PyMOL Python script that loads the backbone (N, CA, C, O; Angstrom):
from pymol import cmd

cmd.read_pdbstr("""\
ATOM      1  N   MET A   1     105.358 108.803  74.824  1.00  0.00           N
ATOM      2  CA  MET A   1     104.842 110.085  75.268  1.00  0.00           C
ATOM      3  C   MET A   1     103.638 110.500  74.427  1.00  0.00           C
ATOM      4  O   MET A   1     102.736 111.188  74.903  1.00  0.00           O
ATOM      5  N   ARG A   2     103.643 110.073  73.182  1.00  0.00           N
ATOM      6  CA  ARG A   2     102.544 110.443  72.295  1.00  0.00           C
ATOM      7  C   ARG A   2     101.212 109.900  72.799  1.00  0.00           C
ATOM      8  O   ARG A   2     100.168 110.512  72.573  1.00  0.00           O
ATOM      9  N   GLU A   3     101.239 108.756  73.481  1.00  0.00           N
ATOM     10  CA  GLU A   3     100.016 108.176  74.035  1.00  0.00           C
ATOM     11  C   GLU A   3      99.868 108.474  75.524  1.00  0.00           C
ATOM     12  O   GLU A   3      98.749 108.572  76.028  1.00  0.00           O
ATOM     13  N   PHE A   4     100.983 108.617  76.227  1.00  0.00           N
ATOM     14  CA  PHE A   4     100.941 108.775  77.675  1.00  0.00           C
ATOM     15  C   PHE A   4     100.302 110.105  78.086  1.00  0.00           C
ATOM     16  O   PHE A   4      99.435 110.130  78.959  1.00  0.00           O
ATOM     17  N   ILE A   5     100.720 111.195  77.468  1.00  0.00           N
ATOM     18  CA  ILE A   5     100.186 112.514  77.850  1.00  0.00           C
ATOM     19  C   ILE A   5      98.678 112.591  77.601  1.00  0.00           C
ATOM     20  O   ILE A   5      97.948 112.992  78.508  1.00  0.00           O
ATOM     21  N   PRO A   6      98.172 112.223  76.408  1.00  0.00           N
ATOM     22  CA  PRO A   6      96.713 112.233  76.245  1.00  0.00           C
ATOM     23  C   PRO A   6      96.007 111.287  77.220  1.00  0.00           C
ATOM     24  O   PRO A   6      94.892 111.565  77.663  1.00  0.00           O
ATOM     25  N   GLY A   7      96.659 110.173  77.551  1.00  0.00           N
ATOM     26  CA  GLY A   7      96.066 109.223  78.486  1.00  0.00           C
ATOM     27  C   GLY A   7      95.915 109.792  79.884  1.00  0.00           C
ATOM     28  O   GLY A   7      94.877 109.613  80.522  1.00  0.00           O
ATOM     29  N   ILE A   8      96.955 110.483  80.369  1.00  0.00           N
ATOM     30  CA  ILE A   8      96.849 111.059  81.713  1.00  0.00           C
ATOM     31  C   ILE A   8      95.871 112.225  81.731  1.00  0.00           C
ATOM     32  O   ILE A   8      95.209 112.472  82.739  1.00  0.00           O
ATOM     33  N   GLN A   9      95.782 112.941  80.614  1.00  0.00           N
ATOM     34  CA  GLN A   9      94.790 114.016  80.536  1.00  0.00           C
ATOM     35  C   GLN A   9      93.380 113.444  80.610  1.00  0.00           C
ATOM     36  O   GLN A   9      92.507 114.029  81.250  1.00  0.00           O
ATOM     37  N   ALA A  10      93.151 112.317  79.967  1.00  0.00           N
ATOM     38  CA  ALA A  10      91.832 111.684  80.007  1.00  0.00           C
ATOM     39  C   ALA A  10      91.476 111.246  81.425  1.00  0.00           C
ATOM     40  O   ALA A  10      90.298 111.182  81.779  1.00  0.00           O
ATOM     41  N   LEU A  11      92.493 110.942  82.240  1.00  0.00           N
ATOM     42  CA  LEU A  11      92.250 110.553  83.630  1.00  0.00           C
ATOM     43  C   LEU A  11      92.018 111.754  84.545  1.00  0.00           C
ATOM     44  O   LEU A  11      91.533 111.592  85.664  1.00  0.00           O
ATOM     45  N   GLY A  12      92.361 112.962  84.078  1.00  0.00           N
ATOM     46  CA  GLY A  12      92.142 114.154  84.889  1.00  0.00           C
ATOM     47  C   GLY A  12      93.407 114.861  85.332  1.00  0.00           C
ATOM     48  O   GLY A  12      93.335 115.835  86.081  1.00  0.00           O
ATOM     49  N   LEU A  13      94.576 114.389  84.884  1.00  0.00           N
ATOM     50  CA  LEU A  13      95.831 115.080  85.191  1.00  0.00           C
ATOM     51  C   LEU A  13      96.102 116.106  84.097  1.00  0.00           C
ATOM     52  O   LEU A  13      95.941 115.809  82.914  1.00  0.00           O
ATOM     53  N   GLU A  14      96.514 117.309  84.487  1.00  0.00           N
ATOM     54  CA  GLU A  14      96.796 118.367  83.524  1.00  0.00           C
ATOM     55  C   GLU A  14      98.291 118.660  83.508  1.00  0.00           C
ATOM     56  O   GLU A  14      98.842 119.118  84.509  1.00  0.00           O
ATOM     57  N   PRO A  15      98.956 118.400  82.376  1.00  0.00           N
ATOM     58  CA  PRO A  15     100.385 118.708  82.291  1.00  0.00           C
ATOM     59  C   PRO A  15     100.634 120.195  82.531  1.00  0.00           C
ATOM     60  O   PRO A  15      99.917 121.051  82.013  1.00  0.00           O
ATOM     61  N   SER A  16     101.660 120.483  83.324  1.00  0.00           N
ATOM     62  CA  SER A  16     101.996 121.879  83.618  1.00  0.00           C
ATOM     63  C   SER A  16     103.355 122.258  83.049  1.00  0.00           C
ATOM     64  O   SER A  16     103.584 123.423  82.722  1.00  0.00           O
ATOM     65  N   ASP A  17     104.255 121.295  82.928  1.00  0.00           N
ATOM     66  CA  ASP A  17     105.571 121.583  82.371  1.00  0.00           C
ATOM     67  C   ASP A  17     106.261 120.279  82.003  1.00  0.00           C
ATOM     68  O   ASP A  17     105.878 119.207  82.470  1.00  0.00           O
ATOM     69  N   ALA A  18     107.277 120.382  81.165  1.00  0.00           N
ATOM     70  CA  ALA A  18     108.086 119.218  80.797  1.00  0.00           C
ATOM     71  C   ALA A  18     109.516 119.695  80.565  1.00  0.00           C
ATOM     72  O   ALA A  18     109.745 120.759  79.991  1.00  0.00           O
ATOM     73  N   TRP A  19     110.462 118.896  81.017  1.00  0.00           N
ATOM     74  CA  TRP A  19     111.880 119.233  80.903  1.00  0.00           C
ATOM     75  C   TRP A  19     112.617 118.042  80.300  1.00  0.00           C
ATOM     76  O   TRP A  19     112.407 116.903  80.718  1.00  0.00           O
ATOM     77  N   LEU A  20     113.465 118.298  79.337  1.00  0.00           N
ATOM     78  CA  LEU A  20     114.331 117.282  78.761  1.00  0.00           C
ATOM     79  C   LEU A  20     115.759 117.724  79.018  1.00  0.00           C
ATOM     80  O   LEU A  20     116.178 118.793  78.575  1.00  0.00           O
ATOM     81  N   THR A  21     116.498 116.902  79.730  1.00  0.00           N
ATOM     82  CA  THR A  21     117.877 117.229  80.065  1.00  0.00           C
ATOM     83  C   THR A  21     118.776 116.107  79.579  1.00  0.00           C
ATOM     84  O   THR A  21     118.539 114.938  79.885  1.00  0.00           O
ATOM     85  N   ILE A  22     119.793 116.453  78.833  1.00  0.00           N
ATOM     86  CA  ILE A  22     120.788 115.470  78.439  1.00  0.00           C
ATOM     87  C   ILE A  22     121.836 115.466  79.539  1.00  0.00           C
ATOM     88  O   ILE A  22     122.558 116.444  79.730  1.00  0.00           O
ATOM     89  N   TYR A  23     121.911 114.357  80.257  1.00  0.00           N
ATOM     90  CA  TYR A  23     122.785 114.266  81.422  1.00  0.00           C
ATOM     91  C   TYR A  23     123.472 112.914  81.399  1.00  0.00           C
ATOM     92  O   TYR A  23     122.804 111.880  81.408  1.00  0.00           O
ATOM     93  N   GLY A  24     124.787 112.908  81.369  1.00  0.00           N
ATOM     94  CA  GLY A  24     125.499 111.640  81.317  1.00  0.00           C
ATOM     95  C   GLY A  24     125.268 110.957  79.988  1.00  0.00           C
ATOM     96  O   GLY A  24     125.299 111.598  78.938  1.00  0.00           O
ATOM     97  N   GLU A  25     125.038 109.667  80.033  1.00  0.00           N
ATOM     98  CA  GLU A  25     124.891 108.886  78.812  1.00  0.00           C
ATOM     99  C   GLU A  25     123.445 108.795  78.325  1.00  0.00           C
ATOM    100  O   GLU A  25     123.196 108.339  77.209  1.00  0.00           O
ATOM    101  N   HIS A  26     122.501 109.220  79.144  1.00  0.00           N
ATOM    102  CA  HIS A  26     121.096 109.029  78.787  1.00  0.00           C
ATOM    103  C   HIS A  26     120.304 110.317  78.981  1.00  0.00           C
ATOM    104  O   HIS A  26     120.574 111.076  79.912  1.00  0.00           O
ATOM    105  N   PRO A  27     119.321 110.572  78.104  1.00  0.00           N
ATOM    106  CA  PRO A  27     118.438 111.723  78.344  1.00  0.00           C
ATOM    107  C   PRO A  27     117.534 111.454  79.541  1.00  0.00           C
ATOM    108  O   PRO A  27     117.161 110.314  79.816  1.00  0.00           O
ATOM    109  N   GLN A  28     117.194 112.511  80.236  1.00  0.00           N
ATOM    110  CA  GLN A  28     116.262 112.414  81.353  1.00  0.00           C
ATOM    111  C   GLN A  28     115.085 113.322  81.066  1.00  0.00           C
ATOM    112  O   GLN A  28     115.257 114.463  80.637  1.00  0.00           O
ATOM    113  N   ILE A  29     113.903 112.817  81.303  1.00  0.00           N
ATOM    114  CA  ILE A  29     112.681 113.585  81.067  1.00  0.00           C
ATOM    115  C   ILE A  29     111.959 113.764  82.394  1.00  0.00           C
ATOM    116  O   ILE A  29     111.766 112.812  83.150  1.00  0.00           O
ATOM    117  N   LEU A  30     111.569 114.997  82.660  1.00  0.00           N
ATOM    118  CA  LEU A  30     110.794 115.321  83.858  1.00  0.00           C
ATOM    119  C   LEU A  30     109.512 115.992  83.397  1.00  0.00           C
ATOM    120  O   LEU A  30     109.552 116.972  82.653  1.00  0.00           O
ATOM    121  N   THR A  31     108.399 115.478  83.829  1.00  0.00           N
ATOM    122  CA  THR A  31     107.106 116.044  83.456  1.00  0.00           C
ATOM    123  C   THR A  31     106.333 116.393  84.714  1.00  0.00           C
ATOM    124  O   THR A  31     106.246 115.584  85.637  1.00  0.00           O
ATOM    125  N   GLY A  32     105.775 117.589  84.756  1.00  0.00           N
ATOM    126  CA  GLY A  32     104.940 118.014  85.874  1.00  0.00           C
ATOM    127  C   GLY A  32     103.481 118.014  85.462  1.00  0.00           C
ATOM    128  O   GLY A  32     103.139 118.407  84.347  1.00  0.00           O
ATOM    129  N   VAL A  33     102.634 117.576  86.361  1.00  0.00           N
ATOM    130  CA  VAL A  33     101.187 117.603  86.122  1.00  0.00           C
ATOM    131  C   VAL A  33     100.494 118.129  87.368  1.00  0.00           C
ATOM    132  O   VAL A  33     101.057 118.109  88.462  1.00  0.00           O
ATOM    133  N   GLN A  34      99.281 118.594  87.191  1.00  0.00           N
ATOM    134  CA  GLN A  34      98.478 119.062  88.317  1.00  0.00           C
ATOM    135  C   GLN A  34      97.127 118.361  88.294  1.00  0.00           C
ATOM    136  O   GLN A  34      96.640 117.929  87.249  1.00  0.00           O
ATOM    137  N   VAL A  35      96.545 118.264  89.471  1.00  0.00           N
ATOM    138  CA  VAL A  35      95.217 117.672  89.619  1.00  0.00           C
ATOM    139  C   VAL A  35      94.456 118.533  90.621  1.00  0.00           C
ATOM    140  O   VAL A  35      95.063 119.193  91.463  1.00  0.00           O
ATOM    141  N   LYS A  36      93.130 118.526  90.531  1.00  0.00           N
ATOM    142  CA  LYS A  36      92.353 119.469  91.336  1.00  0.00           C
ATOM    143  C   LYS A  36      92.418 119.224  92.840  1.00  0.00           C
ATOM    144  O   LYS A  36      92.346 120.175  93.618  1.00  0.00           O
ATOM    145  N   ASN A  37      92.555 117.955  93.270  1.00  0.00           N
ATOM    146  CA  ASN A  37      92.634 117.696  94.712  1.00  0.00           C
ATOM    147  C   ASN A  37      93.256 116.329  94.977  1.00  0.00           C
ATOM    148  O   ASN A  37      93.413 115.520  94.062  1.00  0.00           O
ATOM    149  N   LEU A  38      93.604 116.084  96.225  1.00  0.00           N
ATOM    150  CA  LEU A  38      94.277 114.851  96.615  1.00  0.00           C
ATOM    151  C   LEU A  38      93.401 113.621  96.394  1.00  0.00           C
ATOM    152  O   LEU A  38      93.905 112.569  96.000  1.00  0.00           O
ATOM    153  N   ASN A  39      92.110 113.739  96.639  1.00  0.00           N
ATOM    154  CA  ASN A  39      91.211 112.601  96.407  1.00  0.00           C
ATOM    155  C   ASN A  39      91.217 112.179  94.943  1.00  0.00           C
ATOM    156  O   ASN A  39      91.223 110.987  94.635  1.00  0.00           O
ATOM    157  N   SER A  40      91.214 113.159  94.040  1.00  0.00           N
ATOM    158  CA  SER A  40      91.269 112.844  92.609  1.00  0.00           C
ATOM    159  C   SER A  40      92.579 112.148  92.263  1.00  0.00           C
ATOM    160  O   SER A  40      92.597 111.189  91.492  1.00  0.00           O
ATOM    161  N   LEU A  41      93.670 112.636  92.834  1.00  0.00           N
ATOM    162  CA  LEU A  41      94.973 112.019  92.583  1.00  0.00           C
ATOM    163  C   LEU A  41      94.991 110.570  93.057  1.00  0.00           C
ATOM    164  O   LEU A  41      95.465 109.686  92.343  1.00  0.00           O
ATOM    165  N   ASN A  42      94.479 110.329  94.250  1.00  0.00           N
ATOM    166  CA  ASN A  42      94.433 108.961  94.772  1.00  0.00           C
ATOM    167  C   ASN A  42      93.589 108.053  93.883  1.00  0.00           C
ATOM    168  O   ASN A  42      93.966 106.910  93.625  1.00  0.00           O
ATOM    169  N   THR A  43      92.454 108.557  93.416  1.00  0.00           N
ATOM    170  CA  THR A  43      91.593 107.775  92.528  1.00  0.00           C
ATOM    171  C   THR A  43      92.318 107.441  91.229  1.00  0.00           C
ATOM    172  O   THR A  43      92.264 106.307  90.751  1.00  0.00           O
ATOM    173  N   ILE A  44      92.994 108.432  90.664  1.00  0.00           N
ATOM    174  CA  ILE A  44      93.719 108.230  89.407  1.00  0.00           C
ATOM    175  C   ILE A  44      94.835 107.208  89.586  1.00  0.00           C
ATOM    176  O   ILE A  44      94.958 106.267  88.802  1.00  0.00           O
ATOM    177  N   MET A  45      95.650 107.400  90.624  1.00  0.00           N
ATOM    178  CA  MET A  45      96.847 106.565  90.779  1.00  0.00           C
ATOM    179  C   MET A  45      96.555 105.155  91.286  1.00  0.00           C
ATOM    180  O   MET A  45      97.453 104.314  91.321  1.00  0.00           O
ATOM    181  N   THR A  46      95.324 104.893  91.675  1.00  0.00           N
ATOM    182  CA  THR A  46      94.947 103.532  92.064  1.00  0.00           C
ATOM    183  C   THR A  46      94.053 102.873  91.016  1.00  0.00           C
ATOM    184  O   THR A  46      93.528 101.782  91.236  1.00  0.00           O
ATOM    185  N   SER A  47      93.884 103.542  89.880  1.00  0.00           N
ATOM    186  CA  SER A  47      92.999 103.011  88.840  1.00  0.00           C
ATOM    187  C   SER A  47      93.721 101.996  87.951  1.00  0.00           C
ATOM    188  O   SER A  47      94.945 102.008  87.824  1.00  0.00           O
ATOM    189  N   GLN A  48      92.934 101.135  87.350  1.00  0.00           N
ATOM    190  CA  GLN A  48      93.457 100.150  86.405  1.00  0.00           C
ATOM    191  C   GLN A  48      94.042 100.851  85.177  1.00  0.00           C
ATOM    192  O   GLN A  48      95.053 100.409  84.632  1.00  0.00           O
ATOM    193  N   GLU A  49      93.409 101.938  84.745  1.00  0.00           N
ATOM    194  CA  GLU A  49      93.893 102.683  83.585  1.00  0.00           C
ATOM    195  C   GLU A  49      95.293 103.237  83.845  1.00  0.00           C
ATOM    196  O   GLU A  49      96.160 103.167  82.973  1.00  0.00           O
ATOM    197  N   TRP A  50      95.516 103.786  85.041  1.00  0.00           N
ATOM    198  CA  TRP A  50      96.840 104.307  85.409  1.00  0.00           C
ATOM    199  C   TRP A  50      97.870 103.175  85.369  1.00  0.00           C
ATOM    200  O   TRP A  50      98.946 103.329  84.791  1.00  0.00           O
ATOM    201  N   ASP A  51      97.537 102.048  85.979  1.00  0.00           N
ATOM    202  CA  ASP A  51      98.448 100.905  85.988  1.00  0.00           C
ATOM    203  C   ASP A  51      98.798 100.461  84.571  1.00  0.00           C
ATOM    204  O   ASP A  51      99.954 100.151  84.284  1.00  0.00           O
ATOM    205  N   GLN A  52      97.809 100.430  83.691  1.00  0.00           N
ATOM    206  CA  GLN A  52      98.053 100.018  82.310  1.00  0.00           C
ATOM    207  C   GLN A  52      98.969 101.004  81.593  1.00  0.00           C
ATOM    208  O   GLN A  52      99.863 100.592  80.854  1.00  0.00           O
ATOM    209  N   MET A  53      98.755 102.307  81.805  1.00  0.00           N
ATOM    210  CA  MET A  53      99.601 103.303  81.152  1.00  0.00           C
ATOM    211  C   MET A  53     101.037 103.238  81.658  1.00  0.00           C
ATOM    212  O   MET A  53     101.978 103.325  80.868  1.00  0.00           O
ATOM    213  N   VAL A  54     101.211 103.088  82.957  1.00  0.00           N
ATOM    214  CA  VAL A  54     102.559 103.012  83.523  1.00  0.00           C
ATOM    215  C   VAL A  54     103.260 101.743  83.038  1.00  0.00           C
ATOM    216  O   VAL A  54     104.446 101.779  82.707  1.00  0.00           O
ATOM    217  N   THR A  55     102.546 100.639  82.994  1.00  0.00           N
ATOM    218  CA  THR A  55     103.127  99.387  82.504  1.00  0.00           C
ATOM    219  C   THR A  55     103.601  99.538  81.066  1.00  0.00           C
ATOM    220  O   THR A  55     104.689  99.080  80.714  1.00  0.00           O
ATOM    221  N   LYS A  56     102.789 100.177  80.238  1.00  0.00           N
ATOM    222  CA  LYS A  56     103.176 100.403  78.840  1.00  0.00           C
ATOM    223  C   LYS A  56     104.364 101.361  78.755  1.00  0.00           C
ATOM    224  O   LYS A  56     105.267 101.159  77.942  1.00  0.00           O
ATOM    225  N   LEU A  57     104.368 102.394  79.582  1.00  0.00           N
ATOM    226  CA  LEU A  57     105.473 103.352  79.594  1.00  0.00           C
ATOM    227  C   LEU A  57     106.784 102.666  79.964  1.00  0.00           C
ATOM    228  O   LEU A  57     107.839 103.020  79.437  1.00  0.00           O
ATOM    229  N   LEU A  58     106.725 101.694  80.860  1.00  0.00           N
ATOM    230  CA  LEU A  58     107.934 100.997  81.302  1.00  0.00           C
ATOM    231  C   LEU A  58     108.584 100.174  80.189  1.00  0.00           C
ATOM    232  O   LEU A  58     109.726  99.735  80.334  1.00  0.00           O
ATOM    233  N   ASP A  59     107.872  99.961  79.083  1.00  0.00           N
ATOM    234  CA  ASP A  59     108.494  99.336  77.912  1.00  0.00           C
ATOM    235  C   ASP A  59     109.523 100.267  77.278  1.00  0.00           C
ATOM    236  O   ASP A  59     110.395  99.812  76.539  1.00  0.00           O
ATOM    237  N   TYR A  60     109.429 101.561  77.558  1.00  0.00           N
ATOM    238  CA  TYR A  60     110.288 102.564  76.937  1.00  0.00           C
ATOM    239  C   TYR A  60     111.174 103.311  77.927  1.00  0.00           C
ATOM    240  O   TYR A  60     112.080 104.035  77.516  1.00  0.00           O
ATOM    241  N   VAL A  61     110.928 103.147  79.213  1.00  0.00           N
ATOM    242  CA  VAL A  61     111.580 103.962  80.244  1.00  0.00           C
ATOM    243  C   VAL A  61     112.291 103.060  81.243  1.00  0.00           C
ATOM    244  O   VAL A  61     111.756 102.035  81.664  1.00  0.00           O
ATOM    245  N   ASP A  62     113.496 103.454  81.613  1.00  0.00           N
ATOM    246  CA  ASP A  62     114.211 102.796  82.704  1.00  0.00           C
ATOM    247  C   ASP A  62     114.210 103.722  83.905  1.00  0.00           C
ATOM    248  O   ASP A  62     114.271 104.942  83.758  1.00  0.00           O
ATOM    249  N   ASN A  63     114.142 103.144  85.085  1.00  0.00           N
ATOM    250  CA  ASN A  63     114.291 103.910  86.323  1.00  0.00           C
ATOM    251  C   ASN A  63     113.203 104.979  86.482  1.00  0.00           C
ATOM    252  O   ASN A  63     113.504 106.121  86.832  1.00  0.00           O
ATOM    253  N   LEU A  64     111.956 104.618  86.231  1.00  0.00           N
ATOM    254  CA  LEU A  64     110.833 105.542  86.396  1.00  0.00           C
ATOM    255  C   LEU A  64     110.637 105.863  87.872  1.00  0.00           C
ATOM    256  O   LEU A  64     110.583 104.967  88.714  1.00  0.00           O
ATOM    257  N   LYS A  65     110.533 107.139  88.170  1.00  0.00           N
ATOM    258  CA  LYS A  65     110.244 107.583  89.534  1.00  0.00           C
ATOM    259  C   LYS A  65     109.061 108.537  89.482  1.00  0.00           C
ATOM    260  O   LYS A  65     108.995 109.408  88.615  1.00  0.00           O
ATOM    261  N   ILE A  66     108.140 108.371  90.402  1.00  0.00           N
ATOM    262  CA  ILE A  66     106.975 109.242  90.487  1.00  0.00           C
ATOM    263  C   ILE A  66     106.979 109.882  91.862  1.00  0.00           C
ATOM    264  O   ILE A  66     107.093 109.196  92.877  1.00  0.00           O
ATOM    265  N   LYS A  67     106.856 111.189  91.889  1.00  0.00           N
ATOM    266  CA  LYS A  67     106.879 111.938  93.147  1.00  0.00           C
ATOM    267  C   LYS A  67     105.668 112.857  93.167  1.00  0.00           C
ATOM    268  O   LYS A  67     105.375 113.523  92.173  1.00  0.00           O
ATOM    269  N   THR A  68     104.970 112.897  94.278  1.00  0.00           N
ATOM    270  CA  THR A  68     103.850 113.824  94.415  1.00  0.00           C
ATOM    271  C   THR A  68     104.194 114.868  95.465  1.00  0.00           C
ATOM    272  O   THR A  68     104.743 114.553  96.521  1.00  0.00           O
ATOM    273  N   VAL A  69     103.864 116.107  95.160  1.00  0.00           N
ATOM    274  CA  VAL A  69     104.075 117.214  96.091  1.00  0.00           C
ATOM    275  C   VAL A  69     102.854 118.117  96.054  1.00  0.00           C
ATOM    276  O   VAL A  69     102.149 118.184  95.047  1.00  0.00           O
ATOM    277  N   LYS A  70     102.615 118.800  97.146  1.00  0.00           N
ATOM    278  CA  LYS A  70     101.526 119.775  97.187  1.00  0.00           C
ATOM    279  C   LYS A  70     101.969 121.019  96.418  1.00  0.00           C
ATOM    280  O   LYS A  70     103.068 121.531  96.629  1.00  0.00           O
ATOM    281  N   ALA A  71     101.112 121.494  95.533  1.00  0.00           N
ATOM    282  CA  ALA A  71     101.438 122.663  94.715  1.00  0.00           C
ATOM    283  C   ALA A  71     101.546 123.909  95.581  1.00  0.00           C
ATOM    284  O   ALA A  71     100.720 124.153  96.461  1.00  0.00           O
ATOM    285  N   LYS A  72     102.583 124.687  95.309  1.00  0.00           N
ATOM    286  CA  LYS A  72     102.803 125.974  95.968  1.00  0.00           C
ATOM    287  C   LYS A  72     103.148 126.992  94.893  1.00  0.00           C
ATOM    288  O   LYS A  72     103.580 126.615  93.804  1.00  0.00           O
ATOM    289  N   PRO A  73     102.968 128.261  95.175  1.00  0.00           N
ATOM    290  CA  PRO A  73     103.377 129.271  94.198  1.00  0.00           C
ATOM    291  C   PRO A  73     104.894 129.256  94.018  1.00  0.00           C
ATOM    292  O   PRO A  73     105.631 128.958  94.958  1.00  0.00           O
ATOM    293  N   GLY A  74     105.351 129.574  92.824  1.00  0.00           N
ATOM    294  CA  GLY A  74     106.785 129.660  92.564  1.00  0.00           C
ATOM    295  C   GLY A  74     107.382 128.322  92.172  1.00  0.00           C
ATOM    296  O   GLY A  74     106.674 127.329  92.005  1.00  0.00           O
ATOM    297  N   PHE A  75     108.693 128.316  92.029  1.00  0.00           N
ATOM    298  CA  PHE A  75     109.421 127.124  91.594  1.00  0.00           C
ATOM    299  C   PHE A  75     109.503 126.105  92.716  1.00  0.00           C
ATOM    300  O   PHE A  75     109.787 126.458  93.860  1.00  0.00           O
ATOM    301  N   GLN A  76     109.255 124.845  92.395  1.00  0.00           N
ATOM    302  CA  GLN A  76     109.321 123.767  93.381  1.00  0.00           C
ATOM    303  C   GLN A  76     110.310 122.714  92.924  1.00  0.00           C
ATOM    304  O   GLN A  76     110.513 122.523  91.725  1.00  0.00           O
ATOM    305  N   MET A  77     110.916 122.042  93.861  1.00  0.00           N
ATOM    306  CA  MET A  77     111.818 120.919  93.559  1.00  0.00           C
ATOM    307  C   MET A  77     111.174 119.657  94.047  1.00  0.00           C
ATOM    308  O   MET A  77     111.747 118.577  93.903  1.00  0.00           O
TER     309      MET A  77
END
""", "prot")
cmd.dss("prot")
cmd.show_as("cartoon", "prot")
cmd.util.cbc("prot")
cmd.orient("prot")
């Protein structure tokens, strides 16, 4: 996380929130980020830099899931 968050910020993603939940036998981490528009998100998520960061993150993370949603006011699931 020490390298991942600055890395995604350099790509143009802005962290908005982070949650750490101890659930079952393993901690679960949920991180929210925002980006200015869908085109920027597509550019970021298809970049070599993104692939390299995710590959490195997978050395430390099991069962990584990435979900994109359109931002709305209020709490989102």
